[in-house]
Phi, psi and omega in degrees: 000318180295322180294320179298316180296320179296318179296319179298316181295318179297321178296320180290326176296315180298317176297321177299319176296314179300314179302311180299319180297317180291322179297330175277310190292318184294309177298320180297317179299317181293320179298317180297326176289319183293334179295338179292120185296343182281352182254139162275174179300315182297312181294328176293321178295318178297314178298316182305309183276008176276350179267125174304325177302316183288312181299321182287321176293330175293322176296317177300317178300312181296320180298311182294320180296316181289323178293330180275319192236003187283347180061230183256023181292159176297323180296322179293319179299320181293313180287346179280343183295140177302322179299315179297312183292326179293318179299314180298319179300317177302309182302311187285331176292324177296322177304313180292314183297312182298315181297311186288335179271320188253326190257327183302318181296339183254004180245148178228081185270146183229159172060223181298327177302316180292319182299309183290329177297317179294323177298312185290321193257346182232302187294308183296314175305316180294311181297320181290327174299314179297320178299314178298318185288321189254341188233004178251126177297121186290160181215156176278098181267132179288142176295340177296333181299338183301322181300322178292318181296332182287346181305314181298306180294330179292313178302319181296316179298314179301313179299317184297317182295313183290320178295323177296320177300324182280318190254346185064021177252126173235123188291337182228139186296336182279356173235025182278099182296323180304316180270327184261338188089155185298315185298312182293321178297319178292322178297317178297321179296321178297320179294326175293318177298323177296323175299322174302314182296312180302313181293322178297317178298318179299311184289323178295319178298318176298318179296318178299315180296316178299320180295315180299317181298318179294318181294327176290322178294326179287000000 
């Protein structure tokens, strides 16, 4: 019992750190965008949430907030599920992997832009992965669940393409239809979706192995 309580406290501390980082990073990033004189509050909000990085870090923020302060609410119960947290872990890890492999070499961020970028793309993905790995009770998740997990990135891709047609703004260079053409942008999008599937398979497999190990120990 004492070991379980210690583990729970450590998990809550890690969640608290993630919550605090997001509570700092998200408002600061929006403020930096709002400082641009070409944006109204509404247009800045639209641009802000046009980034997969922002929507996913917002989900991480909501998840950590509800797990810490949600009590016995239905929302807390939903975010407590291993399936839910595993899906969010996949999303935030993709944010980190794509940025650090494809975008970091072509960006030169300074000041607060660099600080919040490191929070969103490196620190939070690593910390949330550790939270999932060490403090979330594993479960036998069906590989079929991956199709449901893909709904979020697919909707994001569709929105981004259509929003780009209207505004000529594409948040990431690898899906910039204006520069790459629709076919190349879609192919790049498919490769990103494949990375979601591969990472999902890896995390589900880890969860299955951990579940099997726990059952053998019992």
